[in-house]
N, CA and C atoms of all chains as a GROMACS GRO file, in nm:
protein
  630
    1MET      N    1  15.123  12.251   9.796
    1MET     CA    2  15.106  12.283   9.654
    1MET      C    3  15.240  12.278   9.583
    2GLU      N    4  15.235  12.247   9.459
    2GLU     CA    5  15.356  12.249   9.377
    2GLU      C    6  15.378  12.391   9.327
    3HIS      N    7  15.496  12.415   9.279
    3HIS     CA    8  15.525  12.550   9.231
    3HIS      C    9  15.596  12.544   9.097
    4ASP      N   10  15.601  12.655   9.034
    4ASP     CA   11  15.669  12.666   8.905
    4ASP      C   12  15.819  12.650   8.930
    5ASP      N   13  15.893  12.627   8.822
    5ASP     CA   14  16.037  12.613   8.836
    5ASP      C   15  16.100  12.741   8.889
    6MET      N   16  16.042  12.853   8.846
    6MET     CA   17  16.090  12.981   8.895
    6MET      C   18  16.034  13.000   9.035
    7LYS      N   19  16.121  13.035   9.128
    7LYS     CA   20  16.076  13.056   9.266
    7LYS      C   21  15.975  13.170   9.271
    8GLN      N   22  15.862  13.141   9.334
    8GLN     CA   23  15.757  13.242   9.343
    8GLN      C   24  15.770  13.318   9.473
    9GLU      N   25  15.748  13.448   9.466
    9GLU     CA   26  15.755  13.530   9.586
    9GLU      C   27  15.620  13.538   9.656
   10LYS      N   28  15.624  13.523   9.787
   10LYS     CA   29  15.504  13.535   9.867
   10LYS      C   30  15.452  13.678   9.858
   11LEU      N   31  15.323  13.692   9.830
   11LEU     CA   32  15.264  13.824   9.814
   11LEU      C   33  15.233  13.889   9.949
   12GLU      N   34  15.252  14.019   9.954
   12GLU     CA   35  15.213  14.098  10.072
   12GLU      C   36  15.062  14.118  10.070
   13ARG      N   37  15.009  14.159  10.186
   13ARG     CA   38  14.863  14.175  10.196
   13ARG      C   39  14.806  14.271  10.092
   14SER      N   40  14.876  14.380  10.065
   14SER     CA   41  14.824  14.478   9.968
   14SER      C   42  14.815  14.418   9.828
   15ALA      N   43  14.915  14.338   9.792
   15ALA     CA   44  14.914  14.273   9.661
   15ALA      C   45  14.802  14.168   9.654
   16ILE      N   46  14.781  14.098   9.766
   16ILE     CA   47  14.673  13.998   9.773
   16ILE      C   48  14.538  14.067   9.754
   17ASP      N   49  14.518  14.178   9.826
   17ASP     CA   50  14.390  14.250   9.815
   17ASP      C   51  14.367  14.298   9.673
   18SER      N   52  14.473  14.342   9.612
   18SER     CA   53  14.463  14.390   9.475
   18SER      C   54  14.424  14.277   9.380
   19GLN      N   55  14.485  14.162   9.399
   19GLN     CA   56  14.452  14.046   9.315
   19GLN      C   57  14.309  13.999   9.341
   20LEU      N   58  14.270  13.994   9.469
   20LEU     CA   59  14.135  13.949   9.505
   20LEU      C   60  14.028  14.039   9.447
   21ALA      N   61  14.060  14.167   9.435
   21ALA     CA   62  13.963  14.263   9.382
   21ALA      C   63  13.925  14.230   9.238
   22GLY      N   64  14.013  14.158   9.170
   22GLY     CA   65  13.986  14.121   9.032
   22GLY      C   66  13.915  13.987   9.017
   23LEU      N   67  13.881  13.924   9.129
   23LEU     CA   68  13.816  13.793   9.127
   23LEU      C   69  13.681  13.799   9.197
   24ALA      N   70  13.595  13.703   9.168
   24ALA     CA   71  13.465  13.697   9.235
   24ALA      C   72  13.449  13.564   9.307
   25GLY      N   73  13.409  13.571   9.434
   25GLY     CA   74  13.374  13.449   9.506
   25GLY      C   75  13.488  13.378   9.576
   26TRP      N   76  13.607  13.435   9.571
   26TRP     CA   77  13.720  13.373   9.641
   26TRP      C   78  13.736  13.436   9.780
   27SER      N   79  13.760  13.352   9.880
   27SER     CA   80  13.779  13.398  10.018
   27SER      C   81  13.923  13.380  10.061
   28LEU      N   82  13.971  13.477  10.136
   28LEU     CA   83  14.106  13.471  10.191
   28LEU      C   84  14.098  13.416  10.333
   29ASP      N   85  14.185  13.322  10.368
   29ASP     CA   86  14.182  13.271  10.504
   29ASP      C   87  14.243  13.373  10.600
   30ASP      N   88  14.223  13.351  10.728
   30ASP     CA   89  14.264  13.449  10.828
   30ASP      C   90  14.413  13.479  10.828
   31GLY      N   91  14.493  13.380  10.796
   31GLY     CA   92  14.638  13.402  10.797
   31GLY      C   93  14.693  13.454  10.665
   32TRP      N   94  14.602  13.483  10.572
   32TRP     CA   95  14.639  13.531  10.436
   32TRP      C   96  14.728  13.430  10.363
   33THR      N   97  14.712  13.302  10.395
   33THR     CA   98  14.801  13.204  10.332
   33THR      C   99  14.734  13.121  10.223
   34SER      N  100  14.601  13.136  10.208
   34SER     CA  101  14.534  13.060  10.104
   34SER      C  102  14.406  13.130  10.061
   35ILE      N  103  14.359  13.096   9.942
   35ILE     CA  104  14.229  13.143   9.896
   35ILE      C  105  14.144  13.022   9.863
   36SER      N  106  14.012  13.037   9.886
   36SER     CA  107  13.920  12.924   9.869
   36SER      C  108  13.795  12.969   9.794
   37LYS      N  109  13.736  12.874   9.725
   37LYS     CA  110  13.609  12.902   9.657
   37LYS      C  111  13.531  12.772   9.640
   38THR      N  112  13.399  12.781   9.653
   38THR     CA  113  13.313  12.666   9.626
   38THR      C  114  13.242  12.689   9.493
   39PHE      N  115  13.263  12.598   9.401
   39PHE     CA  116  13.198  12.604   9.270
   39PHE      C  117  13.078  12.508   9.271
   40LYS      N  118  12.965  12.557   9.221
   40LYS     CA  119  12.846  12.471   9.214
   40LYS      C  120  12.800  12.457   9.069
   41PHE      N  121  12.766  12.336   9.033
   41PHE     CA  122  12.726  12.307   8.896
   41PHE      C  123  12.590  12.239   8.895
   42ALA      N  124  12.542  12.209   8.774
   42ALA     CA  125  12.410  12.148   8.762
   42ALA      C  126  12.413  11.996   8.778
   43SER      N  127  12.531  11.939   8.766
   43SER     CA  128  12.541  11.792   8.769
   43SER      C  129  12.685  11.750   8.798
   44PHE      N  130  12.702  11.622   8.822
   44PHE     CA  131  12.837  11.567   8.840
   44PHE      C  132  12.917  11.582   8.711
   45VAL      N  133  12.853  11.559   8.598
   45VAL     CA  134  12.923  11.569   8.470
   45VAL      C  135  12.980  11.710   8.451
   46GLU      N  136  12.901  11.810   8.484
   46GLU     CA  137  12.950  11.948   8.471
   46GLU      C  138  13.061  11.977   8.572
   47ALA      N  139  13.044  11.928   8.693
   47ALA     CA  140  13.146  11.950   8.796
   47ALA      C  141  13.278  11.884   8.756
   48PHE      N  142  13.270  11.761   8.708
   48PHE     CA  143  13.394  11.692   8.672
   48PHE      C  144  13.452  11.747   8.542
   49GLY      N  145  13.367  11.796   8.454
   49GLY     CA  146  13.416  11.863   8.334
   49GLY      C  147  13.500  11.984   8.372
   50PHE      N  148  13.451  12.060   8.469
   50PHE     CA  149  13.527  12.174   8.522
   50PHE      C  150  13.660  12.127   8.580
   51MET      N  151  13.656  12.020   8.658
   51MET     CA  152  13.779  11.970   8.721
   51MET      C  153  13.881  11.928   8.615
   52THR      N  154  13.832  11.868   8.509
   52THR     CA  155  13.922  11.823   8.403
   52THR      C  156  13.991  11.942   8.336
   53LYS      N  157  13.915  12.044   8.304
   53LYS     CA  158  13.975  12.164   8.244
   53LYS      C  159  14.076  12.225   8.340
   54ALA      N  160  14.037  12.235   8.467
   54ALA     CA  161  14.125  12.296   8.567
   54ALA      C  162  14.251  12.212   8.587
   55ALA      N  163  14.237  12.080   8.580
   55ALA     CA  164  14.353  11.992   8.600
   55ALA      C  165  14.456  12.012   8.491
   56LEU      N  166  14.409  12.032   8.368
   56LEU     CA  167  14.503  12.053   8.256
   56LEU      C  168  14.579  12.183   8.274
   57VAL      N  169  14.511  12.287   8.317
   57VAL     CA  170  14.578  12.415   8.344
   57VAL      C  171  14.677  12.400   8.460
   58ALA      N  172  14.632  12.333   8.565
   58ALA     CA  173  14.717  12.315   8.684
   58ALA      C  174  14.847  12.244   8.647
   59GLU      N  175  14.834  12.140   8.566
   59GLU     CA  176  14.952  12.064   8.528
   59GLU      C  177  15.045  12.148   8.442
   60LYS      N  178  14.987  12.229   8.355
   60LYS     CA  179  15.067  12.317   8.270
   60LYS      C  180  15.141  12.421   8.353
   61LEU      N  181  15.074  12.472   8.454
   61LEU     CA  182  15.137  12.572   8.543
   61LEU      C  183  15.233  12.506   8.642
   62ASN      N  184  15.226  12.373   8.651
   62ASN     CA  185  15.294  12.299   8.757
   62ASN      C  186  15.258  12.355   8.894
   63HIS      N  187  15.131  12.382   8.908
   63HIS     CA  188  15.078  12.438   9.033
   63HIS      C  189  14.938  12.379   9.051
   64HIS      N  190  14.920  12.306   9.162
   64HIS     CA  191  14.801  12.222   9.173
   64HIS      C  192  14.713  12.261   9.290
   65PRO      N  193  14.584  12.242   9.274
   65PRO     CA  194  14.490  12.278   9.382
   65PRO      C  195  14.478  12.169   9.488
   66GLU      N  196  14.425  12.208   9.604
   66GLU     CA  197  14.363  12.112   9.696
   66GLU      C  198  14.216  12.124   9.666
   67TRP      N  199  14.150  12.013   9.636
   67TRP     CA  200  14.008  12.025   9.606
   67TRP      C  201  13.929  11.904   9.648
   68PHE      N  202  13.803  11.932   9.679
   68PHE     CA  203  13.709  11.830   9.728
   68PHE      C  204  13.587  11.835   9.636
   69ASN      N  205  13.540  11.718   9.598
   69ASN     CA  206  13.420  11.713   9.515
   69ASN      C  207  13.318  11.617   9.573
   70VAL      N  208  13.194  11.661   9.579
   70VAL     CA  209  13.085  11.569   9.602
   70VAL      C  210  12.973  11.610   9.506
   71TYR      N  211  12.936  11.516   9.422
   71TYR     CA  212  12.836  11.536   9.317
   71TYR      C  213  12.861  11.665   9.236
   72SER      N  214  12.777  11.766   9.253
   72SER     CA  215  12.787  11.884   9.166
   72SER      C  216  12.865  11.998   9.230
   73ARG      N  217  12.927  11.973   9.343
   73ARG     CA  218  12.998  12.079   9.417
   73ARG      C  219  13.149  12.051   9.418
   74VAL      N  220  13.228  12.156   9.397
   74VAL     CA  221  13.374  12.144   9.403
   74VAL      C  222  13.427  12.255   9.493
   75GLU      N  223  13.493  12.215   9.601
   75GLU     CA  224  13.554  12.311   9.693
   75GLU      C  225  13.704  12.317   9.665
   76VAL      N  226  13.753  12.436   9.639
   76VAL     CA  227  13.893  12.453   9.598
   76VAL      C  228  13.969  12.538   9.699
   77LYS      N  229  14.092  12.497   9.729
   77LYS     CA  230  14.182  12.580   9.812
   77LYS      C  231  14.316  12.592   9.740
   78LEU      N  232  14.364  12.714   9.731
   78LEU     CA  233  14.492  12.737   9.662
   78LEU      C  234  14.591  12.807   9.754
   79ASN      N  235  14.715  12.758   9.750
   79ASN     CA  236  14.825  12.832   9.812
   79ASN      C  237  14.956  12.779   9.752
   80THR      N  238  15.064  12.842   9.791
   80THR     CA  239  15.195  12.798   9.739
   80THR      C  240  15.278  12.754   9.858
   81HIS      N  241  15.279  12.623   9.878
   81HIS     CA  242  15.343  12.565   9.996
   81HIS      C  243  15.486  12.616  10.014
   82ASP      N  244  15.563  12.610   9.907
   82ASP     CA  245  15.706  12.646   9.916
   82ASP      C  246  15.730  12.792   9.950
   83ALA      N  247  15.632  12.876   9.920
   83ALA     CA  248  15.648  13.018   9.951
   83ALA      C  249  15.587  13.050  10.087
   84GLY      N  250  15.518  12.954  10.147
   84GLY     CA  251  15.454  12.976  10.277
   84GLY      C  252  15.340  13.075  10.269
   85GLY      N  253  15.275  13.081  10.155
   85GLY     CA  254  15.162  13.174  10.142
   85GLY      C  255  15.112  13.179  10.000
   86LEU      N  256  15.060  13.294   9.963
   86LEU     CA  257  15.004  13.311   9.830
   86LEU      C  258  15.103  13.377   9.736
   87THR      N  259  15.106  13.330   9.613
   87THR     CA  260  15.193  13.389   9.511
   87THR      C  261  15.107  13.419   9.387
   88GLU      N  262  15.170  13.478   9.289
   88GLU     CA  263  15.097  13.510   9.166
   88GLU      C  264  15.042  13.385   9.100
   89LEU      N  265  15.110  13.272   9.118
   89LEU     CA  266  15.062  13.146   9.060
   89LEU      C  267  14.923  13.109   9.110
   90ASP      N  268  14.897  13.137   9.238
   90ASP     CA  269  14.765  13.104   9.292
   90ASP      C  270  14.656  13.185   9.223
   91PHE      N  271  14.686  13.309   9.196
   91PHE     CA  272  14.585  13.393   9.132
   91PHE      C  273  14.572  13.360   8.983
   92LYS      N  274  14.681  13.317   8.925
   92LYS     CA  275  14.675  13.272   8.786
   92LYS      C  276  14.585  13.147   8.775
   93LEU      N  277  14.604  13.055   8.869
   93LEU     CA  278  14.522  12.934   8.869
   93LEU      C  279  14.376  12.967   8.903
   94ALA      N  280  14.356  13.057   8.997
   94ALA     CA  281  14.220  13.098   9.035
   94ALA      C  282  14.145  13.153   8.914
   95LYS      N  283  14.211  13.238   8.838
   95LYS     CA  284  14.146  13.297   8.719
   95LYS      C  285  14.116  13.188   8.616
   96ALA      N  286  14.211  13.098   8.599
   96ALA     CA  287  14.190  12.988   8.503
   96ALA      C  288  14.073  12.899   8.546
   97MET      N  289  14.056  12.882   8.677
   97MET     CA  290  13.945  12.800   8.727
   97MET      C  291  13.812  12.872   8.705
   98ASP      N  292  13.810  13.002   8.728
   98ASP     CA  293  13.687  13.078   8.701
   98ASP      C  294  13.650  13.066   8.553
   99LYS      N  295  13.752  13.069   8.470
   99LYS     CA  296  13.729  13.056   8.327
   99LYS      C  297  13.678  12.914   8.293
  100ALA      N  298  13.742  12.816   8.353
  100ALA     CA  299  13.700  12.676   8.329
  100ALA      C  300  13.556  12.653   8.373
  101ALA      N  301  13.514  12.729   8.476
  101ALA     CA  302  13.377  12.715   8.527
  101ALA      C  303  13.279  12.798   8.445
  102GLY      N  304  13.331  12.869   8.345
  102GLY     CA  305  13.243  12.950   8.260
  102GLY      C  306  13.198  13.078   8.327
  103GLN      N  307  13.271  13.119   8.433
  103GLN     CA  308  13.228  13.238   8.507
  103GLN      C  309  13.293  13.366   8.454
  104ILE      N  310  13.403  13.351   8.379
  104ILE     CA  311  13.462  13.467   8.312
  104ILE      C  312  13.503  13.422   8.172
  105ASP      N  313  13.525  13.515   8.083
  105ASP     CA  314  13.564  13.479   7.946
  105ASP      C  315  13.713  13.454   7.939
  106MET      N  316  12.530  11.113   9.848
  106MET     CA  317  12.561  11.028   9.733
  106MET      C  318  12.437  11.006   9.648
  107GLU      N  319  12.459  10.992   9.522
  107GLU     CA  320  12.348  10.959   9.431
  107GLU      C  321  12.327  10.809   9.435
  108HIS      N  322  12.216  10.766   9.384
  108HIS     CA  323  12.189  10.623   9.384
  108HIS      C  324  12.134  10.581   9.249
  109ASP      N  325  12.135  10.455   9.228
  109ASP     CA  326  12.081  10.398   9.105
  109ASP      C  327  11.930  10.419   9.105
  110ASP      N  328  11.871  10.403   8.988
  110ASP     CA  329  11.726  10.418   8.980
  110ASP      C  330  11.656  10.314   9.068
  111MET      N  331  11.715  10.196   9.073
  111MET     CA  332  11.659  10.092   9.158
  111MET      C  333  11.699  10.124   9.302
  112LYS      N  334  11.602  10.121   9.391
  112LYS     CA  335  11.631  10.149   9.532
  112LYS      C  336  11.728  10.046   9.586
  113GLN      N  337  11.834  10.096   9.648
  113GLN     CA  338  11.936  10.008   9.702
  113GLN      C  339  11.908   9.981   9.849
  114GLU      N  340  11.929   9.858   9.889
  114GLU     CA  341  11.906   9.824  10.030
  114GLU      C  342  12.031   9.843  10.113
  115LYS      N  343  12.013   9.902  10.229
  115LYS     CA  344  12.123   9.921  10.323
  115LYS      C  345  12.172   9.784  10.368
  116LEU      N  346  12.304   9.764  10.363
  116LEU     CA  347  12.360   9.635  10.400
  116LEU      C  348  12.375   9.621  10.552
  117GLU      N  349  12.353   9.500  10.600
  117GLU     CA  350  12.377   9.468  10.740
  117GLU      C  351  12.527   9.452  10.763
  118ARG      N  352  12.567   9.455  10.890
  118ARG     CA  353  12.709   9.446  10.922
  118ARG      C  354  12.776   9.321  10.864
  119SER      N  355  12.706   9.210  10.870
  119SER     CA  356  12.766   9.086  10.819
  119SER      C  357  12.792   9.094  10.668
  120ALA      N  358  12.700   9.153  10.598
  120ALA     CA  359  12.717   9.168  10.452
  120ALA      C  360  12.830   9.266  10.422
  121ILE      N  361  12.841   9.372  10.505
  121ILE     CA  362  12.949   9.469  10.488
  121ILE      C  363  13.085   9.401  10.509
  122ASP      N  364  13.094   9.322  10.616
  122ASP     CA  365  13.220   9.253  10.645
  122ASP      C  366  13.258   9.158  10.532
  123SER      N  367  13.158   9.094  10.478
  123SER     CA  368  13.182   9.000  10.369
  123SER      C  369  13.234   9.075  10.245
  124GLN      N  370  13.174   9.190  10.217
  124GLN     CA  371  13.219   9.270  10.102
  124GLN      C  372  13.360   9.326  10.127
  125LEU      N  373  13.383   9.374  10.249
  125LEU     CA  374  13.514   9.432  10.281
  125LEU      C  375  13.626   9.329  10.270
  126ALA      N  376  13.593   9.205  10.300
  126ALA     CA  377  13.693   9.098  10.295
  126ALA      C  378  13.748   9.080  10.154
  127GLY      N  379  13.669   9.123  10.056
  127GLY     CA  380  13.714   9.110   9.917
  127GLY      C  381  13.788   9.232   9.865
  128LEU      N  382  13.810   9.329   9.951
  128LEU     CA  383  13.877   9.453   9.911
  128LEU      C  384  14.003   9.474   9.993
  129ALA      N  385  14.094   9.556   9.942
  129ALA     CA  386  14.216   9.588  10.019
  129ALA      C  387  14.227   9.738  10.040
  130GLY      N  388  14.252   9.776  10.165
  130GLY     CA  389  14.281   9.917  10.193
  130GLY      C  390  14.162  10.005  10.222
  131TRP      N  391  14.043   9.948  10.225
  131TRP     CA  392  13.923  10.027  10.255
  131TRP      C  393  13.891  10.016  10.404
  132SER      N  394  13.857  10.130  10.465
  132SER     CA  395  13.822  10.133  10.607
  132SER      C  396  13.674  10.162  10.625
  133LEU      N  397  13.616  10.096  10.722
  133LEU     CA  398  13.476  10.119  10.757
  133LEU      C  399  13.471  10.220  10.871
  134ASP      N  400  13.381  10.319  10.860
  134ASP     CA  401  13.370  10.415  10.971
  134ASP      C  402  13.297  10.350  11.088
  135ASP      N  403  13.303  10.417  11.202
  135ASP     CA  404  13.250  10.358  11.325
  135ASP      C  405  13.100  10.326  11.318
  136GLY      N  406  13.028  10.408  11.246
  136GLY     CA  407  12.883  10.385  11.239
  136GLY      C  408  12.841  10.289  11.128
  137TRP      N  409  12.941  10.231  11.060
  137TRP     CA  410  12.918  10.139  10.948
  137TRP      C  411  12.840  10.205  10.834
  138THR      N  412  12.856  10.336  10.820
  138THR     CA  413  12.776  10.404  10.718
  138THR      C  414  12.856  10.446  10.596
  139SER      N  415  12.989  10.430  10.602
  139SER     CA  416  13.070  10.467  10.485
  139SER      C  417  13.201  10.389  10.485
  140ILE      N  418  13.261  10.380  10.367
  140ILE     CA  419  13.395  10.322  10.356
  140ILE      C  420  13.486  10.426  10.292
  141SER      N  421  13.613  10.423  10.334
  141SER     CA  422  13.709  10.523  10.288
  141SER      C  423  13.840  10.458  10.248
  142LYS      N  424  13.909  10.525  10.157
  142LYS     CA  425  14.042  10.477  10.119
  142LYS      C  426  14.124  10.595  10.067
  143THR      N  427  14.253  10.594  10.096
  143THR     CA  428  14.344  10.693  10.040
  143THR      C  429  14.429  10.627   9.933
  144PHE      N  430  14.421  10.680   9.813
  144PHE     CA  431  14.500  10.631   9.700
  144PHE      C  432  14.620  10.723   9.681
  145LYS      N  433  14.737  10.662   9.666
  145LYS     CA  434  14.858  10.742   9.642
  145LYS      C  435  14.920  10.706   9.508
  146PHE      N  436  14.960  10.808   9.436
  146PHE     CA  437  15.017  10.789   9.302
  146PHE      C  438  15.153  10.856   9.293
  147ALA      N  439  15.215  10.842   9.175
  147ALA     CA  440  15.349  10.898   9.158
  147ALA      C  441  15.345  11.045   9.119
  148SER      N  442  15.231  11.093   9.074
  148SER     CA  443  15.224  11.231   9.024
  148SER      C  444  15.079  11.277   9.021
  149PHE      N  445  15.062  11.406   8.997
  149PHE     CA  446  14.927  11.461   8.979
  149PHE      C  447  14.861  11.400   8.856
  150VAL      N  448  14.938  11.384   8.749
  150VAL     CA  449  14.882  11.328   8.625
  150VAL      C  450  14.826  11.189   8.651
  151GLU      N  451  14.899  11.108   8.726
  151GLU     CA  452  14.848  10.973   8.756
  151GLU      C  453  14.725  10.979   8.847
  152ALA      N  454  14.730  11.067   8.944
  152ALA     CA  455  14.616  11.080   9.036
  152ALA      C  456  14.491  11.125   8.961
  153PHE      N  457  14.508  11.225   8.875
  153PHE     CA  458  14.390  11.275   8.805
  153PHE      C  459  14.346  11.177   8.696
  154GLY      N  460  14.439  11.102   8.641
  154GLY     CA  461  14.402  10.997   8.547
  154GLY      C  462  14.311  10.894   8.615
  155PHE      N  463  14.348  10.858   8.736
  155PHE     CA  464  14.264  10.769   8.817
  155PHE      C  465  14.126  10.830   8.839
  156MET      N  466  14.124  10.956   8.877
  156MET     CA  467  13.996  11.022   8.904
  156MET      C  468  13.907  11.024   8.779
  157THR      N  469  13.970  11.043   8.664
  157THR     CA  470  13.892  11.047   8.540
  157THR      C  471  13.829  10.912   8.510
  158LYS      N  472  13.908  10.806   8.526
  158LYS     CA  473  13.852  10.671   8.506
  158LYS      C  474  13.738  10.646   8.605
  159ALA      N  475  13.763  10.680   8.731
  159ALA     CA  476  13.663  10.656   8.835
  159ALA      C  477  13.537  10.739   8.811
  160ALA      N  478  13.555  10.861   8.760
  160ALA     CA  479  13.440  10.950   8.734
  160ALA      C  480  13.349  10.889   8.628
  161LEU      N  481  13.409  10.829   8.526
  161LEU     CA  482  13.327  10.770   8.419
  161LEU      C  483  13.246  10.652   8.472
  162VAL      N  484  13.308  10.571   8.557
  162VAL     CA  485  13.235  10.459   8.619
  162VAL      C  486  13.125  10.511   8.710
  163ALA      N  487  13.158  10.611   8.789
  163ALA     CA  488  13.061  10.668   8.884
  163ALA      C  489  12.938  10.720   8.810
  164GLU      N  490  12.963  10.789   8.701
  164GLU     CA  491  12.851  10.845   8.625
  164GLU      C  492  12.766  10.733   8.565
  165LYS      N  493  12.833  10.628   8.518
  165LYS     CA  494  12.762  10.515   8.460
  165LYS      C  495  12.675  10.444   8.566
  166LEU      N  496  12.729  10.432   8.686
  166LEU     CA  497  12.655  10.369   8.796
  166LEU      C  498  12.551  10.465   8.855
  167ASN      N  499  12.559  10.590   8.817
  167ASN     CA  500  12.482  10.698   8.881
  167ASN      C  501  12.500  10.694   9.033
  168HIS      N  502  12.624  10.674   9.070
  168HIS     CA  503  12.662  10.667   9.212
  168HIS      C  504  12.799  10.732   9.224
  169HIS      N  505  12.806  10.838   9.303
  169HIS     CA  506  12.925  10.923   9.299
  169HIS      C  507  12.999  10.929   9.432
  170PRO      N  508  13.130  10.945   9.425
  170PRO     CA  509  13.210  10.948   9.549
  170PRO      C  510  13.213  11.088   9.612
  171GLU      N  511  13.251  11.093   9.737
  171GLU     CA  512  13.304  11.216   9.796
  171GLU      C  513  13.454  11.198   9.788
  172TRP      N  514  13.524  11.293   9.731
  172TRP     CA  515  13.669  11.274   9.722
  172TRP      C  516  13.744  11.404   9.728
  173PHE      N  517  13.867  11.390   9.780
  173PHE     CA  518  13.955  11.504   9.800
  173PHE      C  519  14.086  11.471   9.730
  174ASN      N  520  14.141  11.568   9.660
  174ASN     CA  521  14.270  11.546   9.592
  174ASN      C  522  14.367  11.659   9.625
  175VAL      N  523  14.487  11.621   9.660
  175VAL     CA  524  14.596  11.718   9.662
  175VAL      C  525  14.717  11.648   9.600
  176TYR      N  526  14.766  11.709   9.492
  176TYR     CA  527  14.876  11.656   9.412
  176TYR      C  528  14.858  11.506   9.379
  177SER      N  529  14.936  11.419   9.439
  177SER     CA  530  14.934  11.278   9.399
  177SER      C  531  14.847  11.190   9.490
  178ARG      N  532  14.773  11.253   9.580
  178ARG     CA  533  14.692  11.178   9.676
  178ARG      C  534  14.542  11.201   9.652
  179VAL      N  535  14.466  11.094   9.659
  179VAL     CA  536  14.320  11.104   9.644
  179VAL      C  537  14.254  11.031   9.760
  180GLU      N  538  14.177  11.104   9.840
  180GLU     CA  539  14.104  11.044   9.953
  180GLU      C  540  13.959  11.027   9.912
  181VAL      N  541  13.910  10.904   9.923
  181VAL     CA  542  13.775  10.872   9.875
  181VAL      C  543  13.687  10.827   9.990
  182LYS      N  544  13.562  10.872   9.991
  182LYS     CA  545  13.463  10.821  10.086
  182LYS      C  546  13.337  10.784  10.010
  183LEU      N  547  13.288  10.665  10.037
  183LEU     CA  548  13.168  10.616   9.967
  183LEU      C  549  13.058  10.581  10.066
  184ASN      N  550  12.936  10.622  10.033
  184ASN     CA  551  12.818  10.573  10.103
  184ASN      C  552  12.696  10.599  10.015
  185THR      N  553  12.582  10.551  10.060
  185THR     CA  554  12.460  10.573   9.982
  185THR      C  555  12.364  10.654  10.069
  186HIS      N  556  12.365  10.783  10.041
  186HIS     CA  557  12.288  10.878  10.123
  186HIS      C  558  12.144  10.833  10.142
  187ASP      N  559  12.079  10.799  10.032
  187ASP     CA  560  11.936  10.768  10.036
  187ASP      C  561  11.904  10.642  10.115
  188ALA      N  562  12.003  10.555  10.130
  188ALA     CA  563  11.980  10.432  10.205
  188ALA      C  564  12.025  10.450  10.350
  189GLY      N  565  12.090  10.562  10.380
  189GLY     CA  566  12.138  10.587  10.515
  189GLY      C  567  12.250  10.493  10.555
  190GLY      N  568  12.328  10.450  10.459
  190GLY     CA  569  12.439  10.360  10.492
  190GLY      C  570  12.505  10.307  10.366
  191LEU      N  571  12.558  10.189  10.378
  191LEU     CA  572  12.629  10.127  10.266
  191LEU      C  573  12.539  10.031  10.190
  192THR      N  574  12.552  10.032  10.059
  192THR     CA  575  12.476   9.939   9.975
  192THR      C  576  12.572   9.868   9.880
  193GLU      N  577  12.519   9.779   9.802
  193GLU     CA  578  12.605   9.708   9.706
  193GLU      C  579  12.671   9.804   9.607
  194LEU      N  580  12.603   9.914   9.577
  194LEU     CA  581  12.659  10.013   9.485
  194LEU      C  582  12.792  10.067   9.534
  195ASP      N  583  12.804  10.086   9.665
  195ASP     CA  584  12.930  10.138   9.720
  195ASP      C  585  13.043  10.041   9.696
  196PHE      N  586  13.015   9.915   9.712
  196PHE     CA  587  13.121   9.815   9.692
  196PHE      C  588  13.152   9.794   9.544
  197LYS      N  589  13.050   9.813   9.461
  197LYS     CA  590  13.072   9.806   9.316
  197LYS      C  591  13.164   9.921   9.275
  198LEU      N  592  13.138  10.040   9.327
  198LEU     CA  593  13.222  10.156   9.293
  198LEU      C  594  13.362  10.140   9.353
  199ALA      N  595  13.370  10.087   9.475
  199ALA     CA  596  13.500  10.066   9.539
  199ALA      C  597  13.587   9.973   9.454
  200LYS      N  598  13.526   9.865   9.407
  200LYS     CA  599  13.603   9.771   9.323
  200LYS      C  600  13.647   9.838   9.193
  201ALA      N  601  13.558   9.916   9.133
  201ALA     CA  602  13.591   9.985   9.008
  201ALA      C  603  13.704  10.086   9.030
  202MET      N  604  13.706  10.147   9.148
  202MET     CA  605  13.813  10.242   9.178
  202MET      C  606  13.946  10.171   9.198
  203ASP      N  607  13.943  10.058   9.266
  203ASP     CA  608  14.067   9.979   9.280
  203ASP      C  609  14.121   9.939   9.143
  204LYS      N  610  14.028   9.906   9.055
  204LYS     CA  611  14.066   9.868   8.919
  204LYS      C  612  14.124   9.990   8.845
  205ALA      N  613  14.057  10.103   8.858
  205ALA     CA  614  14.104  10.226   8.792
  205ALA      C  615  14.242  10.266   8.842
  206ALA      N  616  14.271  10.231   8.968
  206ALA     CA  617  14.401  10.264   9.026
  206ALA      C  618  14.507  10.160   8.990
  207GLY      N  619  14.465  10.058   8.915
  207GLY     CA  620  14.560   9.954   8.874
  207GLY      C  621  14.594   9.858   8.985
  208GLN      N  622  14.510   9.855   9.090
  208GLN     CA  623  14.540   9.769   9.204
  208GLN      C  624  14.480   9.631   9.192
  209ILE      N  625  14.380   9.616   9.107
  209ILE     CA  626  14.326   9.482   9.077
  209ILE      C  627  14.302   9.476   8.927
  210ASP      N  628  14.289   9.356   8.873
  210ASP     CA  629  14.265   9.342   8.728
  210ASP      C  630  14.118   9.360   8.695
   0.00000   0.00000   0.00000
């Protein structure tokens, strides 16, 4: 993953849990190094519309997802490669993606 | 994968080889049921620009890829689920993707 110009600090487990508590549907991997979520839509157009919104946010944050799409499903994985784990940027992007998917305001 | 309204016929190996001969960089899986290619770009913006062009073609063809993106790399897999293999639609989309990537005119 790319990172912001400002070096991001790897979050401790307690900070990760706190951030996750504010999100719905995101899973933490066993090593606490990434979060993942599968988004489901009604059509390819809706799925790709979501991806387009998310891509614009990702580029603005200079922090990009790993993602897989087939038809109406988008599987997303976020982490901060340079920090060797999760940083605040991942949670910022996660929230923006939930918003892009219309799941939060 | 989605398919066109017209039922697509599964291609025989000889027809697949003939179609593949007209493409560059696409690999056939062992069971001859899908073709794959990894596209590499200079940036996320270029990669997602490619995906956007390809998405519009896919929607028009009503035939959609399986694809994975991380930063400047896009991994694509094409097949026609309903035909249980490869059809002309897959090669039509493959050519459109090569075009979207600026690799052919």
